[in-house]
C-alpha positions as CSV (number, residue, x, y, z in Angstrom):
1,X,169.0,80.7,81.8
2,X,168.1,84.3,82.4
3,X,170.9,86.4,84.2
4,X,170.6,89.9,85.5
5,X,173.4,92.1,85.5
6,X,174.1,92.3,89.2
7,X,173.1,88.5,90.5
8,X,172.6,86.0,87.7
9,X,169.8,83.5,88.9
10,X,167.0,81.7,86.9
11,X,164.3,83.9,86.0
12,X,161.3,83.3,88.6
13,X,158.3,81.3,86.9
14,X,155.3,83.1,86.2
15,X,157.4,86.4,85.6
16,X,156.7,86.9,81.8
17,X,159.9,88.1,79.8
18,X,157.7,91.2,78.7
19,X,158.3,92.5,82.5
20,X,161.8,91.9,82.3
21,X,162.3,93.8,79.1
22,X,160.2,96.6,80.3
23,X,162.4,97.3,83.4
24,X,165.4,97.2,80.9
25,X,163.6,99.7,78.8
26,X,162.9,102.1,81.9
27,X,166.4,101.9,83.0
28,X,167.7,102.8,79.5
29,X,165.1,105.7,79.5
30,X,165.9,107.0,82.8
31,X,169.8,106.7,81.7
32,X,168.9,108.8,78.7
33,X,167.5,111.7,80.9
34,X,170.2,111.3,83.3
35,X,168.1,109.9,86.2
36,X,168.5,106.9,88.3
37,X,165.4,105.4,90.1
38,X,166.8,106.3,93.6
39,X,166.9,110.0,92.4
40,X,163.1,109.6,91.2
41,X,162.1,108.2,94.4
42,X,163.6,111.2,96.3
43,X,161.8,113.6,93.9
44,X,158.2,112.0,94.0
45,X,158.6,112.1,97.8
46,X,159.5,115.6,97.7
47,X,156.4,116.4,95.4
48,X,154.3,114.3,97.6
49,X,155.1,116.3,100.9
50,X,154.8,119.5,98.8
51,X,151.4,118.6,97.7
52,X,150.4,117.7,101.3
53,X,151.3,121.3,102.4
54,X,149.7,122.8,99.7
55,X,146.3,121.3,100.9
56,X,146.5,123.6,103.9
57,X,147.6,126.5,101.5
58,X,144.8,126.4,98.8
59,X,145.8,130.0,97.5
60,X,148.8,128.2,95.8
61,X,146.9,125.0,94.8
62,X,145.9,126.2,91.1
63,X,149.6,127.3,90.5
64,X,151.0,123.9,91.9
65,X,148.7,121.9,89.8
66,X,149.6,123.6,86.4
67,X,153.3,123.7,87.2
68,X,152.9,119.7,88.1
69,X,150.9,119.0,84.9
70,X,153.4,120.9,82.7
71,X,156.3,119.0,84.5
72,X,154.6,115.5,84.1
73,X,153.7,116.3,80.2
74,X,157.3,117.2,79.4
75,X,158.7,114.5,81.2
76,X,156.3,111.7,79.3
77,X,157.1,113.5,76.2
78,X,160.9,113.2,76.3
79,X,160.7,109.9,77.9
80,X,158.5,108.4,74.9
81,X,161.1,110.0,72.7
82,X,164.2,108.4,74.2
83,X,162.3,105.6,74.7
84,X,161.5,105.3,71.0
85,X,165.1,105.8,70.2
86,X,166.2,103.2,72.3
87,X,163.9,100.5,70.8
88,X,163.9,101.7,67.5
89,X,167.3,103.0,66.8
90,X,169.4,101.3,69.7
91,X,171.1,104.4,70.8
92,X,171.2,104.0,74.5
93,X,170.5,100.2,74.4
94,X,173.5,97.9,74.8
95,X,174.7,96.5,71.7
96,X,173.4,92.9,70.8
97,X,175.9,90.6,69.4
98,X,174.8,87.8,67.2
99,X,176.5,84.7,68.5
100,X,177.2,80.8,67.5
101,X,178.0,78.0,69.2
102,X,180.3,75.6,67.5
103,X,180.1,72.1,69.4
104,X,176.4,72.9,70.3
105,X,175.4,69.3,70.8
106,X,177.9,68.4,73.6
107,X,177.5,68.9,77.5
108,X,179.3,72.3,77.5
109,X,177.8,73.3,74.2
110,X,174.3,72.7,75.8
111,X,175.6,74.7,78.8
112,X,176.2,77.7,76.1
113,X,172.8,77.5,74.6
114,X,171.1,77.5,77.9
115,X,173.3,80.4,78.9
116,X,172.4,82.5,76.1
117,X,168.7,82.2,76.5
118,X,167.6,85.9,77.3
119,X,171.1,87.0,77.8
120,X,171.0,90.9,77.8
121,X,173.8,91.4,75.2
122,X,174.0,88.0,73.3
123,X,171.5,86.7,70.8
124,X,171.9,82.8,69.7
125,X,172.3,83.1,66.0
126,X,173.6,79.9,64.8
127,X,174.3,76.3,66.1
128,X,177.1,74.1,64.6
129,X,178.2,70.4,65.1
130,X,179.6,67.3,63.5
131,X,178.5,66.4,59.9
132,X,176.6,64.0,62.2
133,X,174.3,66.5,63.3
134,X,174.4,69.0,60.8
135,X,171.0,69.5,58.8
136,X,168.8,68.6,61.7
137,X,167.0,70.6,64.0
138,X,168.7,71.1,67.3
139,X,166.1,69.3,69.1
140,X,166.5,66.4,66.7
141,X,170.3,66.4,67.2
142,X,170.4,66.4,71.0
143,X,167.3,64.4,71.4
144,X,167.3,62.8,75.0
145,X,170.7,63.6,75.3
146,X,170.0,67.2,76.6
147,X,171.6,67.2,80.3
148,X,170.6,70.7,81.4
149,X,168.4,71.3,84.6
150,X,165.9,73.8,82.6
151,X,164.4,72.6,79.3
152,X,165.9,73.3,76.1
153,X,165.1,77.1,74.9
154,X,162.4,77.5,72.4
155,X,164.8,79.4,70.3
156,X,167.1,76.8,69.8
157,X,164.9,73.7,69.1
158,X,163.8,74.6,65.7
159,X,167.4,75.7,64.8
160,X,168.8,73.9,62.1
161,X,172.3,72.8,62.9
162,X,175.2,73.8,60.7
163,X,178.3,71.7,60.0
164,X,180.9,73.1,62.0
165,X,183.7,72.8,59.2
166,X,181.6,75.3,57.0
167,X,183.4,78.0,58.4
168,X,182.5,80.6,56.1
169,X,178.8,79.9,56.5
170,X,178.7,79.9,60.1
171,X,180.9,82.9,60.4
172,X,178.4,84.8,58.1
173,X,175.9,84.7,60.2
174,X,177.5,85.7,63.5
175,X,179.6,88.7,65.4
176,X,181.7,85.7,67.1
177,X,181.6,82.2,68.4
178,X,181.8,80.2,71.3
179,X,183.6,76.7,70.6
180,X,183.4,73.8,72.5
181,X,184.1,70.8,70.2
182,X,185.2,67.5,71.1
183,X,188.2,66.9,68.8
184,X,191.7,66.1,68.4
185,X,193.9,68.8,69.7
186,X,195.4,69.5,66.3
187,X,192.3,69.6,64.7
188,X,190.8,72.1,67.2
189,X,193.8,74.3,66.8
190,X,193.2,74.2,63.1
191,X,189.4,74.8,63.1
192,X,189.7,77.8,65.8
193,X,192.6,79.4,63.7
194,X,190.1,78.9,60.5
195,X,187.3,80.9,62.2
196,X,189.6,83.7,63.5
197,X,191.2,84.2,59.8
198,X,187.5,84.5,58.7
199,X,187.6,87.3,60.9
200,X,185.1,85.7,63.4
201,X,186.7,86.1,66.9
202,X,186.5,82.6,68.9
203,X,185.9,82.3,72.5
204,X,186.9,79.1,73.5
205,X,186.5,76.5,76.2
206,X,188.9,74.0,74.5
207,X,192.6,73.4,76.0
208,X,194.2,73.3,72.6
209,X,195.4,77.3,72.4
210,X,196.0,77.5,76.0
211,X,199.4,77.6,75.5
212,X,199.7,79.4,72.5
213,X,201.9,82.4,73.4
214,X,199.9,85.1,71.7
215,X,196.3,83.7,72.9
216,X,195.2,85.2,76.2
217,X,193.8,82.7,78.5
218,X,191.7,84.7,80.8
219,X,190.0,84.7,84.3
220,X,188.4,88.4,84.0
221,X,188.8,88.9,87.8
222,X,192.4,87.7,87.8
223,X,194.3,88.9,84.2
224,X,192.1,90.7,82.2
225,X,195.0,93.2,80.8
226,X,196.0,89.9,79.1
227,X,193.4,90.6,76.5
228,X,195.8,93.1,75.2
229,X,198.0,90.6,73.5
230,X,195.2,90.3,70.7
231,X,196.7,92.8,68.7
232,X,199.9,90.7,68.4
233,X,198.0,87.7,67.7
234,X,196.0,89.8,64.9
235,X,199.2,90.6,63.2
236,X,200.6,86.8,63.4
237,X,197.0,85.7,61.8
238,X,196.8,88.7,59.4
239,X,193.1,89.5,60.7
240,X,191.7,92.8,61.6
241,X,188.6,91.3,63.6
242,X,189.5,87.7,64.0
243,X,191.0,86.5,67.2
244,X,191.1,83.4,69.6
245,X,190.7,83.9,73.4
246,X,190.3,81.1,75.7
247,X,189.2,80.2,79.2
248,X,191.5,78.0,81.7
249,X,190.8,74.8,83.1
250,X,187.9,73.9,84.9
251,X,189.9,72.7,87.9
252,X,191.7,75.9,88.3
253,X,188.7,77.7,89.5
254,X,188.5,76.3,92.9
255,X,191.8,77.4,94.1
256,X,193.6,79.9,91.9
257,X,190.9,82.8,92.2
258,X,191.3,82.1,96.2
259,X,195.4,82.4,95.9
260,X,195.5,85.6,93.5
261,X,194.5,88.2,96.5
262,X,197.3,87.1,98.5
263,X,199.9,87.0,96.0
264,X,200.8,90.6,96.0
265,X,201.4,91.1,99.7
266,X,202.4,88.1,100.8
267,X,203.9,85.8,98.0
268,X,202.7,82.4,97.4
269,X,205.8,80.4,97.4
270,X,204.5,76.7,96.8
271,X,201.0,75.2,96.8
272,X,199.6,71.7,96.8
273,X,196.2,70.8,95.5
274,X,193.9,67.7,95.3
275,X,191.0,68.2,93.1
276,X,188.0,66.1,93.7
277,X,186.1,66.5,90.0
278,X,182.6,65.9,89.0
279,X,181.5,63.7,86.2
280,X,179.9,66.7,84.1
281,X,183.8,67.6,83.5
282,X,184.0,64.2,81.4
283,X,180.6,65.4,79.5
284,X,179.0,62.8,81.4
285,X,175.7,61.9,83.8
286,X,175.0,59.2,86.1
287,X,172.8,57.9,83.2
288,X,175.7,57.8,80.6
289,X,178.3,56.6,83.1
290,X,176.6,54.2,85.5
291,X,180.3,53.1,86.3
292,X,180.6,56.0,88.5
293,X,177.9,55.5,90.9
294,X,179.5,54.9,94.2
295,X,182.9,55.0,92.6
296,X,186.3,57.2,92.7
297,X,188.7,57.3,89.8
298,X,192.1,58.4,90.9
299,X,193.2,59.4,87.4
300,X,192.0,62.1,84.8
301,X,194.2,62.2,81.8
302,X,196.0,65.4,81.4
303,X,194.3,67.2,84.2
304,X,197.5,67.3,86.7
305,X,199.6,69.1,84.2
306,X,197.1,71.6,83.2
307,X,196.5,72.3,87.0
308,X,200.0,72.8,87.6
309,X,201.1,74.9,84.3
310,X,198.1,77.1,83.7
311,X,198.0,79.0,86.8
312,X,201.6,80.5,86.0
313,X,200.3,81.7,82.4
314,X,197.5,83.4,84.2
315,X,200.0,85.1,86.6
316,X,202.4,86.1,83.5
317,X,202.9,89.1,81.9
318,X,202.9,90.5,77.9
319,X,206.3,90.6,76.5
320,X,207.1,91.4,72.9
321,X,203.8,90.5,71.7
322,X,203.6,87.2,74.0
323,X,202.4,86.1,77.3
324,X,205.5,84.7,79.5
325,X,204.5,82.5,82.5
326,X,205.2,83.5,85.9
327,X,208.2,81.2,87.6
328,X,206.3,81.0,90.9
329,X,204.9,79.7,92.8
330,X,205.9,75.9,92.6
331,X,202.4,74.0,92.3
332,X,202.0,70.3,92.5
333,X,198.5,68.8,91.7
334,X,196.7,65.5,92.0
335,X,193.3,65.1,90.2
336,X,190.5,62.6,91.1
337,X,187.1,61.9,89.4
338,X,184.5,61.6,92.1
339,X,180.7,60.5,92.1
340,X,179.2,64.0,91.8
341,X,177.0,65.4,89.0
342,X,178.6,68.9,89.1
343,X,180.9,71.0,91.0
344,X,184.9,70.7,91.6
345,X,186.1,71.1,95.2
346,X,190.0,71.3,96.0
347,X,191.9,70.7,99.0
348,X,194.5,73.3,98.9
349,X,197.8,73.2,101.0
350,X,199.9,76.8,100.8
351,X,202.9,78.7,102.1
352,X,203.8,81.9,101.8
353,X,207.0,84.3,101.6
354,X,205.7,86.5,104.2
355,X,203.0,84.4,106.1
356,X,199.6,86.2,106.8
357,X,197.6,85.7,109.9
358,X,194.1,84.0,109.0
359,X,192.3,87.0,109.4
360,X,194.4,89.0,107.0
361,X,193.7,86.1,104.5
362,X,189.7,86.2,105.1
363,X,189.9,90.1,105.0
364,X,191.8,89.9,101.5
365,X,189.2,87.1,100.3
366,X,186.1,89.3,101.2
367,X,187.7,92.6,99.8
368,X,188.6,91.0,96.3
369,X,186.8,92.0,93.2
370,X,188.1,92.5,89.6
371,X,187.4,94.2,86.2
372,X,184.4,91.8,85.9
373,X,182.7,93.6,89.1
374,X,183.8,96.8,88.3
375,X,182.3,96.6,84.8
376,X,179.1,95.0,86.0
377,X,179.4,92.5,83.5
378,X,176.1,90.6,83.1
379,X,177.3,87.3,84.2
380,X,179.7,88.4,87.1
381,X,179.0,87.6,90.6
382,X,178.7,90.4,92.9
383,X,181.3,88.9,95.3
384,X,183.6,86.7,93.7
385,X,184.9,84.9,96.9
386,X,182.8,83.6,99.4
387,X,184.2,82.0,102.8
388,X,182.1,80.0,105.1
389,X,182.9,79.7,108.7
390,X,181.0,76.4,109.3
391,X,183.3,73.6,109.6
392,X,181.2,71.5,106.9
393,X,181.1,74.2,104.2
394,X,181.4,74.3,101.4
395,X,179.5,71.4,100.3
396,X,178.9,70.6,96.7
397,X,175.3,70.1,96.6
398,X,174.6,73.1,98.6
399,X,177.1,75.6,97.3
400,X,177.8,74.8,93.6
401,X,175.2,77.2,92.3
402,X,176.2,80.1,94.6
403,X,175.5,83.4,92.6
404,X,174.4,81.6,89.6
405,X,177.2,79.0,89.9
406,X,179.5,81.9,88.9
407,X,181.1,82.8,92.6
408,X,183.7,80.5,94.4
409,X,183.2,79.1,97.9
410,X,185.8,78.6,100.3
411,X,186.1,77.2,103.9
412,X,188.1,75.2,106.4
413,X,190.8,77.7,106.5
414,X,193.4,76.5,109.4
415,X,197.1,76.1,110.2
416,X,198.9,73.0,108.5
417,X,202.1,71.2,110.0
418,X,204.0,71.1,106.4
419,X,202.5,74.3,104.9
420,X,201.6,77.6,106.5
421,X,197.9,77.1,105.9
422,X,195.1,74.7,104.3
423,X,191.7,75.3,103.0
424,X,188.9,73.9,101.0
425,X,187.6,75.7,97.6
426,X,184.5,74.7,95.5
427,X,183.4,76.0,91.9
428,X,180.6,75.0,89.6
429,X,182.7,73.4,86.6
430,X,180.1,73.6,83.9
431,X,179.4,77.4,84.8
432,X,182.3,79.3,86.3
433,X,184.4,76.5,84.9
434,X,183.5,76.4,81.5
435,X,180.7,77.7,79.4
436,X,179.7,80.6,82.5
437,X,183.3,81.6,82.5
438,X,183.6,81.6,78.3
439,X,180.3,83.9,78.5
440,X,182.1,86.2,81.4
441,X,185.2,86.5,78.9
442,X,183.4,87.3,75.8
443,X,181.3,89.9,77.9
444,X,184.9,91.5,79.1
445,X,185.9,91.3,75.4
446,X,182.6,93.1,74.2
447,X,182.9,95.6,77.0
448,X,186.4,96.5,75.9
449,X,185.8,96.8,72.1
450,X,187.6,93.6,70.8
451,X,184.5,92.0,69.7
452,X,182.6,94.2,67.5
453,X,179.1,93.9,65.5
454,X,179.6,93.2,61.9
């Protein structure tokens, strides 16, 4: 899925990739000349006005024509020269990183493959999965199990799937990998460390390393500074390039981003959250899990513990080369699987040390942004938190794809009889909550120099 740098969204039908490339080349060329599109519009407007004036003063017309011709020729020469440098030597173009997907045939792996199509920074260079899929083309390995709403990218179809256990071969093809394997936790830990020790950075969607003290678990808008612990992790692993960074659990995205802007000024003291989680979080569709049609299961293994503990690591701090979790707020969670294809919803109850007004809460949400927005990372939403005043919003089907599925939808803020306030949150679990969140984390790591080209 094509994602532009300001507002990720699907590429419109009929718009050729060449046009998109042309826009990027123009932007890079203007950047090389230290010009922006708006400044050129102003300049052209002035030239047009001057031209009209000179129609009434014909004595100056030859001089103006010669000057305009000279200026245009000079601009075109330098623009061509810089454009050649941009596309020929990559002097002004953002570096293109070669990326691998380990665990490429599963649902999250498929989402990674989909998101990497036409990504402005990342190029898919390797696909890896279990020995059962290794040696087949990606199209053959996935077959009818392709579950994305968009067609399988052409660049991936004929790519031969590698064995994920062949770490050296996969690492040799890429600058870093995304990892979304379906294995036992100890096996995942060992596999990800093997890639890191092979000097291949790992950006993981898995939970295995989320509580490893020197592995950053990052939501770029919330705790981007935690990537600084990577230097300590590299020292432990004995690596120069290799490391592991992970994203947090999908369920957190519906409520932790909403609580975060309120922490500093008001102090969140306690929180109760009930999550209603889509079946894609289990890697399923209604075709592969027909038992979920018209059903609700009040249990998701391990999910409640993650929902209660992981936010404290996000709000922790680095001390002596490790991330020390925060000791508050107190969070209790209950997680249910519901008959919905995509989108995790949360009913949240919260109390504060210093109770804000409802207006103050909404103002904090509206004003909140983080490093992902400041750096204008390609997958970052313009507005991270969106509040709906309508009493029946957010809704999963209507709002899960907000800003390319990377924004958080909030609504129904109101006083509560047991807590200070209650509200509802919604996030797209396989975009912001899984592969999209990992891609955004990788962009943050690249922008800060932690991932470099081989």
